[in-house]
Structures are given as C-alpha cells and as structure tokens.
Backbone as a chain_set.jsonl record, in Angstrom:
{"seq": "XXXXXXXXXXXXXXXXXXXXXXXXXXXXXXXXXXXXXXXXXXXXXXXXXXXXXXXXXXXXXXXXXXXXXXXXXXXXXXXXXXXXXXXXXXXXXXXXXXXXXXXXXXXXXXXXXXXXXXXXXXXXXXXXXXXXXXXXXXXXXXXXX", "coords": {"N": [[9.269, -3.313, -7.222], [9.842, -2.451, -4.565], [11.859, -0.502, -5.406], [9.839, 1.308, -7.116], [8.128, 2.223, -4.246], [9.923, 3.603, -3.194], [10.768, 6.212, -4.061], [7.858, 6.743, -4.701], [7.709, 7.8, -2.016], [8.822, 9.556, -1.87], [7.276, 11.6, -3.136], [5.299, 11.966, -1.868], [5.964, 12.892, 0.635], [6.413, 15.495, -0.189], [4.536, 16.051, -2.167], [2.532, 15.168, -0.343], [0.644, 16.289, 2.131], [-0.475, 18.655, 1.112], [-1.74, 17.709, -0.946], [-3.861, 16.338, 0.335], [-4.663, 18.245, 2.532], [-6.937, 19.387, 0.943], [-8.665, 17.959, 0.114], [-12.162, 16.622, -0.473], [-13.177, 14.252, 1.189], [-10.472, 13.6, 2.99], [-9.527, 11.826, 4.512], [-9.519, 9.102, 2.648], [-8.449, 9.948, 0.552], [-5.511, 9.828, -0.023], [-5.61, 7.442, -0.65], [-6.353, 7.237, -3.292], [-4.476, 8.473, -4.131], [-1.787, 7.404, -3.81], [-2.492, 5.276, -5.267], [-3.069, 6.492, -7.514], [-0.698, 7.628, -8.095], [0.681, 4.798, -8.536], [-0.185, 3.806, -11.287], [0.649, 4.181, -13.079], [2.17, 2.08, -14.123], [0.563, 0.555, -15.825], [0.968, 2.281, -17.669], [3.5, 1.268, -18.57], [2.892, -1.352, -19.243], [2.22, -2.465, -18.049], [0.125, -4.31, -15.526], [-3.171, -2.91, -12.765], [-4.989, -3.518, -10.573], [-7.368, -2.559, -8.78], [-8.72, -3.464, -5.686], [-9.126, -5.946, -5.954], [-11.203, -8.929, -5.99], [-10.232, -10.836, -3.953], [-10.567, -14.163, -2.415], [-12.22, -14.434, 1.445], [-13.686, -10.71, 1.719], [-11.35, -7.716, 1.055], [-8.768, -7.225, -1.899], [-7.113, -4.544, -2.327], [-5.057, -3.156, -3.963], [-3.339, -5.747, -7.028], [-0.826, -5.694, -7.908], [0.637, -5.891, -11.912], [3.16, -7.17, -13.694], [4.555, -7.656, -16.942], [7.995, -9.52, -17.385], [10.564, -11.132, -19.088], [10.258, -13.534, -21.049], [7.251, -14.972, -21.3], [6.463, -14.492, -18.422], [5.279, -12.576, -15.538], [5.633, -10.422, -13.425], [4.615, -10.43, -10.043], [2.297, -8.347, -7.448], [1.261, -7.399, -4.082], [-0.9, -5.894, -2.346], [-1.781, -3.934, 0.683], [-3.244, -0.988, 1.978], [-3.39, 0.765, 4.821], [-5.771, 3.552, 6.584], [-4.729, 4.719, 9.398], [-6.763, 6.017, 11.754], [-8.024, 8.343, 14.233], [-8.242, 8.563, 17.396], [-8.285, 5.388, 16.903], [-6.876, 2.318, 16.896], [-3.51, 1.606, 15.806], [-3.188, 0.394, 12.735], [-1.503, -1.587, 11.867], [-1.612, -3.984, 11.993], [-3.446, -5.451, 12.116], [-4.274, -5.406, 9.22], [-1.772, -6.694, 8.481], [-2.994, -9.306, 8.702], [-5.243, -9.801, 7.043], [-4.112, -9.345, 5.183], [-2.331, -11.684, 4.58], [-4.194, -13.096, 4.294], [-5.414, -13.092, 1.998], [-2.408, -13.327, 0.549], [-1.931, -15.801, 0.319], [-4.084, -16.461, -1.152], [-3.823, -15.496, -3.768], [-0.797, -17.236, -4.093], [1.04, -15.749, -2.815], [4.405, -15.497, -0.932], [5.29, -12.74, -0.221], [4.386, -9.561, 0.713], [2.802, -5.661, 0.477], [1.863, -3.223, 2.92], [0.428, -0.166, 3.486], [0.261, 2.263, 5.337], [-1.395, 4.591, 6.221], [-1.081, 7.405, 8.047], [-2.975, 9.958, 9.456], [-3.924, 11.543, 12.254], [-4.234, 13.75, 13.673], [-2.011, 13.689, 15.907], [-0.449, 12.673, 14.259], [3.543, 11.999, 14.084], [6.095, 14.679, 12.072], [5.373, 14.51, 8.993], [8.494, 14.193, 7.719], [8.724, 12.702, 9.372], [7.776, 10.254, 9.911], [7.589, 8.839, 7.812], [8.017, 6.198, 6.77], [9.869, 2.721, 6.04], [9.394, -0.088, 6.752], [10.2, -3.665, 8.389], [8.178, -6.995, 8.851], [6.286, -9.747, 9.474], [3.462, -11.894, 8.759], [0.651, -13.656, 10.037], [1.009, -16.38, 9.274], [3.318, -16.014, 8.839], [4.56, -14.197, 6.203], [6.335, -12.736, 4.645], [6.033, -8.665, 5.397], [6.915, -5.894, 3.737], [6.257, -2.788, 4.782], [5.116, -0.028, 4.532], [4.868, 3.206, 6.164], [3.246, 5.717, 5.471]], "CA": [[8.603, -3.092, -6.6], [10.852, -1.325, -3.298], [12.669, 0.972, -5.794], [8.953, 2.3, -7.242], [7.282, 2.822, -3.184], [10.758, 4.097, -2.545], [9.687, 6.949, -5.297], [6.4, 7.849, -4.168], [7.996, 8.194, -0.94], [9.9, 10.878, -1.96], [6.87, 12.591, -3.605], [4.848, 12.119, -0.416], [6.564, 14.011, 1.572], [7.151, 16.866, -0.912], [3.332, 17.202, -1.66], [1.277, 13.846, 0.138], [-0.17, 17.265, 2.625], [-1.309, 19.596, 0.109], [-3.218, 17.25, -1.582], [-5.025, 15.772, 1.022], [-5.388, 18.966, 3.267], [-7.735, 19.922, 0.314], [-9.785, 16.745, -0.566], [-13.453, 16.994, 0.158], [-12.624, 12.706, 1.938], [-9.679, 13.659, 2.956], [-9.071, 9.92, 4.355], [-9.737, 7.955, 1.445], [-7.303, 10.423, -0.411], [-4.375, 9.809, 0.367], [-4.489, 6.4, -1.015], [-6.438, 6.89, -3.9], [-2.944, 8.737, -4.433], [-1.488, 6.103, -4.182], [-2.731, 4.309, -6.757], [-3.139, 7.362, -9.314], [1.094, 7.681, -8.935], [1.142, 3.325, -9.015], [-1.128, 3.398, -12.281], [1.67, 4.552, -14.328], [2.514, 0.836, -14.214], [0.125, 0.542, -17.304], [1.845, 2.763, -19.71], [4.535, 0.407, -18.55], [2.508, -2.586, -20.116], [1.609, -3.576, -16.115], [-1.258, -3.902, -14.806], [-3.242, -2.787, -11.666], [-6.572, -3.741, -10.465], [-8.298, -1.841, -7.732], [-9.942, -3.599, -5.017], [-9.462, -7.342, -6.344], [-11.712, -10.336, -5.41], [-9.162, -12.088, -3.462], [-11.388, -14.189, -0.978], [-12.399, -12.785, 1.97], [-12.977, -9.046, 1.777], [-11.081, -7.091, -1.101], [-6.987, -7.311, -2.206], [-6.728, -2.592, -2.167], [-4.171, -3.112, -5.15], [-2.775, -6.154, -7.191], [-0.1, -5.523, -9.276], [1.28, -7.873, -12.137], [3.599, -6.339, -15.413], [5.633, -8.552, -17.695], [8.725, -8.935, -18.34], [11.129, -11.607, -19.869], [9.574, -14.025, -22.375], [6.196, -15.167, -20.513], [6.822, -14.692, -17.03], [4.772, -11.829, -14.961], [5.982, -10.645, -11.231], [2.723, -10.445, -9.27], [2.224, -8.138, -6.519], [-0.08, -7.434, -3.751], [-1.172, -4.894, -1.723], [-3.071, -3.472, 1.739], [-3.821, 0.07, 2.195], [-5.104, 1.09, 5.452], [-5.585, 4.825, 6.864], [-4.911, 4.926, 10.955], [-7.816, 7.213, 12.181], [-7.823, 9.868, 15.174], [-9.216, 7.798, 17.63], [-8.213, 4.336, 16.075], [-5.461, 2.329, 17.571], [-2.399, 1.11, 14.9], [-4.064, -0.623, 11.799], [-0.949, -2.558, 10.933], [-1.781, -5.935, 12.883], [-5.427, -6.377, 11.152], [-3.446, -5.217, 7.823], [-0.988, -7.878, 8.29], [-4.158, -10.32, 8.847], [-6.14, -9.638, 6.08], [-3.187, -9.316, 3.601], [-2.046, -13.091, 4.996], [-5.42, -14.257, 3.797], [-4.843, -11.802, 0.009], [-1.63, -14.037, 0.352], [-2.438, -17.063, 0.066], [-4.807, -17.173, -2.274], [-2.493, -15.593, -4.656], [-0.414, -18.41, -3.444], [2.707, -15.167, -2.884], [5.271, -14.746, 0.231], [5.33, -11.208, 0.379], [3.521, -8.094, 0.022], [2.97, -5.112, 0.994], [1.136, -2.826, 3.873], [0.619, 0.783, 3.466], [0.093, 2.338, 7.191], [-1.469, 6.429, 5.714], [-1.757, 8.511, 9.531], [-3.96, 10.974, 9.057], [-4.038, 11.245, 13.166], [-3.238, 15.011, 14.663], [-0.883, 13.676, 16.99], [1.13, 11.93, 14.175], [4.488, 12.252, 13.718], [5.384, 14.981, 11.338], [5.773, 13.893, 7.591], [9.661, 13.645, 7.377], [10.107, 11.334, 10.526], [7.282, 9.357, 10.069], [7.321, 8.113, 6.671], [9.318, 4.795, 7.019], [9.331, 1.403, 5.795], [9.302, -1.008, 8.585], [10.059, -4.68, 8.115], [7.332, -7.525, 9.348], [5.423, -10.875, 8.88], [1.673, -11.992, 8.515], [0.499, -14.407, 11.049], [1.782, -17.461, 9.037], [4.746, -16.098, 8.174], [4.738, -14.406, 5.024], [7.382, -10.879, 4.817], [5.383, -8.245, 4.458], [7.647, -4.232, 3.746], [5.196, -2.011, 5.691], [5.246, 1.74, 4.215], [4.071, 3.679, 6.831], [2.967, 7.689, 5.988]], "C": [[8.365, -1.761, -5.892], [10.608, -0.257, -4.037], [10.364, 1.855, -6.44], [7.792, 2.845, -6.115], [8.193, 3.887, -2.571], [10.691, 5.728, -2.981], [8.511, 7.54, -5.062], [6.896, 8.206, -2.553], [8.533, 10.078, -0.837], [8.436, 12.4, -2.706], [5.791, 13.067, -2.805], [4.576, 12.722, 0.664], [6.911, 15.684, 0.66], [5.604, 16.918, -1.159], [2.06, 16.696, -0.746], [-0.285, 15.978, 1.472], [-0.512, 17.683, 1.904], [-2.079, 18.821, -0.747], [-3.752, 16.543, -0.99], [-5.892, 17.144, 1.775], [-7.005, 19.01, 2.084], [-9.178, 19.312, 0.202], [-10.592, 16.413, 0.697], [-13.832, 15.187, 1.341], [-11.636, 12.909, 2.01], [-8.874, 11.931, 3.217], [-8.632, 8.916, 3.48], [-8.463, 8.538, -0.15], [-6.153, 10.101, -0.837], [-4.377, 8.175, -0.617], [-5.102, 6.603, -2.391], [-5.557, 8.094, -4.444], [-2.619, 8.445, -4.326], [-1.09, 5.395, -5.536], [-2.924, 4.991, -8.056], [-1.047, 7.261, -8.756], [1.469, 5.401, -9.134], [0.288, 2.728, -11.194], [-0.453, 4.223, -13.416], [1.8, 2.975, -14.937], [1.837, 0.034, -15.667], [-0.035, 1.112, -18.074], [2.461, 2.275, -19.516], [4.193, -0.826, -19.438], [1.732, -3.777, -18.989], [0.17, -3.327, -16.687], [-1.498, -3.117, -12.919], [-5.198, -3.152, -12.121], [-6.703, -3.39, -8.691], [-9.311, -3.081, -6.986], [-10.43, -5.61, -5.753], [-9.832, -7.482, -5.225], [-10.614, -11.622, -4.935], [-9.955, -13.31, -1.671], [-11.63, -13.893, -0.616], [-12.136, -10.904, 1.889], [-12.481, -9.427, 0.39], [-9.635, -6.728, -1.303], [-7.729, -5.433, -2.287], [-5.662, -3.002, -3.82], [-3.45, -4.978, -5.265], [-2.782, -5.69, -8.235], [0.635, -6.579, -10.49], [1.6, -7.085, -13.57], [4.365, -7.684, -15.846], [6.381, -8.061, -17.663], [9.426, -10.732, -18.414], [10.215, -11.853, -20.714], [8.492, -14.806, -20.705], [6.428, -14.902, -19.163], [6.347, -12.748, -16.335], [5.605, -11.6, -13.443], [4.25, -9.909, -11.369], [2.81, -9.679, -8.009], [1.609, -7.371, -5.877], [-0.189, -6.879, -2.533], [-1.764, -4.275, -1.202], [-2.724, -2.556, 1.919], [-4.55, 0.418, 3.328], [-4.216, 2.233, 5.863], [-5.911, 4.826, 8.426], [-5.224, 6.639, 11.409], [-7.658, 8.191, 13.316], [-8.645, 8.789, 15.965], [-9.404, 5.87, 17.839], [-7.439, 3.609, 16.883], [-4.375, 1.7, 16.078], [-3.2, 0.3, 14.125], [-2.848, -1.745, 11.43], [-1.208, -4.471, 10.749], [-3.147, -6.279, 12.053], [-5.485, -5.7, 9.86], [-2.639, -6.013, 7.843], [-2.18, -9.726, 8.003], [-4.314, -10.63, 7.666], [-5.343, -9.661, 4.823], [-3.159, -10.775, 3.838], [-2.911, -13.422, 4.04], [-5.21, -14.365, 1.795], [-3.693, -13.113, -0.486], [-1.201, -15.022, 0.02], [-3.096, -18.002, -0.6], [-4.366, -16.489, -3.459], [-1.657, -16.664, -4.61], [1.138, -16.65, -3.763], [3.432, -15.302, -1.771], [5.151, -14.141, 0.378], [4.404, -10.187, -0.11], [3.929, -7.535, 0.71], [2.173, -3.956, 2.213], [1.477, -1.223, 3.651], [-0.16, 1.61, 4.536], [0.234, 3.975, 5.97], [-2.01, 7.098, 7.63], [-1.727, 9.403, 9.775], [-4.82, 10.989, 10.977], [-3.682, 13.113, 13.439], [-2.196, 15.156, 14.871], [-0.128, 12.892, 15.846], [2.418, 12.509, 13.928], [4.906, 13.45, 12.624], [6.28, 13.762, 9.961], [7.25, 13.305, 7.517], [9.879, 12.81, 8.688], [9.023, 10.108, 10.133], [6.913, 8.13, 8.82], [8.95, 7.647, 6.454], [8.745, 4.036, 6.376], [9.868, 0.747, 7.16], [8.85, -3.321, 7.27], [8.975, -6.338, 8.766], [6.275, -8.646, 8.899], [3.814, -11.434, 9.526], [1.957, -12.907, 9.988], [0.771, -16.001, 11.112], [3.293, -17.218, 8.154], [5.199, -15.429, 7.583], [5.435, -13.032, 5.0], [6.306, -9.936, 4.017], [6.477, -6.902, 4.573], [6.042, -3.901, 4.44], [5.791, -0.639, 5.09], [4.573, 2.201, 5.444], [4.66, 5.558, 6.494], [2.315, 8.029, 6.003]], "O": [[7.648, -0.772, -6.042], [9.781, 0.637, -3.855], [9.932, 2.895, -5.944], [6.844, 3.555, -6.448], [7.821, 4.772, -1.8], [10.541, 6.497, -2.031], [8.245, 8.731, -5.226], [6.199, 9.042, -1.979], [8.552, 11.102, -0.154], [8.588, 13.621, -2.739], [5.338, 14.209, -2.877], [3.598, 13.0, 1.358], [7.552, 16.668, 1.03], [5.068, 17.779, -0.461], [1.036, 17.314, -0.454], [-1.448, 16.369, 1.366], [-1.432, 16.941, 1.561], [-3.083, 19.303, -1.27], [-4.395, 15.761, -1.69], [-7.114, 17.294, 1.769], [-8.078, 18.638, 2.559], [-10.303, 19.812, 0.194], [-10.352, 16.145, 1.874], [-14.75, 15.198, 2.161], [-11.124, 12.472, 0.979], [-8.119, 11.224, 2.55], [-7.685, 8.133, 3.543], [-7.975, 8.006, -1.147], [-5.841, 10.109, -2.027], [-3.357, 7.789, -1.187], [-4.308, 6.049, -3.151], [-6.112, 8.726, -5.343], [-1.876, 9.025, -5.118], [-0.168, 5.128, -6.306], [-2.96, 4.525, -9.195], [-0.33, 6.592, -9.5], [2.389, 4.919, -9.794], [0.337, 1.718, -11.895], [-0.973, 4.763, -14.392], [1.541, 2.737, -16.117], [2.405, -0.806, -16.365], [-0.779, 0.959, -19.043], [2.962, 2.25, -20.64], [5.005, -1.289, -20.239], [1.183, -4.879, -18.951], [-0.485, -2.721, -17.534], [-0.611, -2.865, -12.104], [-6.022, -3.109, -13.035], [-6.187, -3.942, -7.72], [-10.339, -3.537, -7.487], [-11.499, -6.198, -5.915], [-9.543, -6.999, -4.13], [-10.34, -12.748, -5.351], [-9.826, -13.176, -0.454], [-11.89, -12.75, -0.994], [-11.153, -10.166, 1.948], [-12.64, -10.227, -0.533], [-9.334, -5.695, -0.706], [-8.954, -5.321, -2.289], [-6.391, -2.93, -4.809], [-3.103, -5.579, -4.249], [-3.595, -5.364, -9.1], [1.079, -7.699, -10.236], [0.787, -6.565, -14.335], [4.681, -8.586, -15.071], [6.462, -6.836, -17.757], [8.782, -11.581, -17.797], [9.447, -11.018, -21.193], [8.878, -15.034, -19.558], [6.88, -16.017, -18.905], [7.058, -11.801, -16.673], [6.029, -12.437, -12.646], [3.408, -9.367, -12.085], [3.489, -10.31, -7.199], [1.147, -6.431, -6.523], [0.444, -7.384, -1.605], [-2.581, -3.663, -1.891], [-1.524, -2.651, 2.176], [-5.779, 0.489, 3.348], [-2.993, 2.356, 5.8], [-7.077, 4.91, 8.811], [-4.615, 7.709, 11.444], [-6.829, 9.041, 12.992], [-9.562, 8.175, 15.42], [-10.201, 5.238, 18.531], [-7.153, 4.271, 17.881], [-5.155, 1.296, 15.215], [-3.929, -0.511, 14.695], [-3.166, -2.725, 10.757], [-1.089, -5.451, 10.014], [-3.577, -7.313, 11.541], [-6.576, -5.407, 9.37], [-2.606, -6.377, 6.667], [-2.02, -10.762, 7.357], [-3.713, -11.559, 7.127], [-5.765, -9.922, 3.696], [-4.085, -11.322, 3.239], [-2.542, -13.985, 3.009], [-5.005, -15.185, 0.9], [-3.87, -13.777, -1.507], [-0.127, -15.179, -0.56], [-3.069, -19.221, -0.763], [-4.661, -17.18, -4.434], [-2.001, -17.312, -5.598], [1.927, -16.608, -4.707], [2.468, -15.079, -1.038], [4.651, -14.114, 1.503], [3.823, -10.115, -1.193], [4.835, -7.824, 1.492], [1.152, -4.612, 2.006], [2.667, -0.907, 3.625], [-1.386, 1.511, 4.467], [1.173, 4.381, 5.285], [-3.136, 7.121, 8.128], [-0.761, 9.974, 10.283], [-5.974, 10.586, 11.123], [-2.508, 13.432, 13.25], [-1.41, 16.033, 14.514], [0.898, 12.349, 16.257], [2.378, 13.664, 13.506], [3.94, 13.479, 11.862], [7.13, 12.871, 9.944], [7.376, 12.102, 7.291], [10.963, 12.333, 9.023], [9.504, 8.978, 10.058], [6.295, 7.066, 8.854], [10.078, 8.08, 6.219], [7.575, 4.14, 6.008], [10.507, 1.076, 8.16], [8.13, -3.824, 6.408], [9.842, -6.804, 9.504], [5.477, -8.394, 7.997], [3.329, -11.259, 10.644], [2.935, -12.917, 10.736], [0.807, -16.741, 12.095], [3.975, -17.833, 7.333], [6.412, -15.395, 7.787], [4.747, -12.149, 5.512], [5.838, -10.039, 2.882], [6.975, -6.861, 5.698], [5.043, -4.615, 4.526], [6.969, -0.334, 5.278], [3.614, 1.513, 5.793], [5.6, 6.267, 6.853], [2.245, 9.215, 6.326]]}, "num_chains": 1, "name": "protein.A"}
C-alpha cells in the first residue's frame, strides 16, 4: 500500500496542480484523482469501495485485494481537504479513521490530507509522509499532498 501511495505522490507532484486547476469543483477534484489512481487495484483483481459504510459516518476508501491462498489484504483510507480558513484536519481525520479501523478490526490505516490553501507550501515541499497514531493508538501513515 505504501508503495502505491509513493507512486501516487510522484504522479501528484507532476500533474496534481494542473489537473485540479481546471476542475469546477477543485476541492473534490484531488480526492477524485486519488481514487481514480487507486482504481488500478481493481484491474489487478482487487476491490476499491468508495464511501464504505463503517459505522459512524462513511470511510472514504476501503481497499481489498487477494493474495496467496484465500487471503485478502485490507486497507482503510480517509481523505481530507485542508481548505482556506480552516484548521489542519489531521486530528479530525485521525479520530474519524480510528472509529473505522475499530469497526473493520484493522490495526493500521492511511490518512491523506490535500492542502488547498493559497498559503500552502509549494508542491515539491509539502508532499510528504508522516507517521501518527489515532486516539486509540493505532498506527496511521499520513500523506500530506
């Protein structure tokens, strides 16, 4: 999963601003672009569920793909957009993802935060991975884009 997200960051650095700039609803566009990028999992025999109902609220992305004999890798991902005039959504995203991970019985997850503020760092500087923990202590990889 991390390799897939690293590949996405290379794509995002190269094409993200151009793709989002022309979109009428540019705040949702970055999320749609990521989900379209991840959709290639389906072509590899996996499943990508968008807005998966996992208890309270809705999980943005639930990925499943088979490997080995009767085994399935499952990954949960929450997507957030940091909009102008708002606080950094990481804490909210970690709390939300924590509830989903609990319902899905997963120990780890992914939080992707797209920074759409005018004062955001340039793309080359802001795209990075961090490690964080949910309120319950679950490990989360945070991608800032």
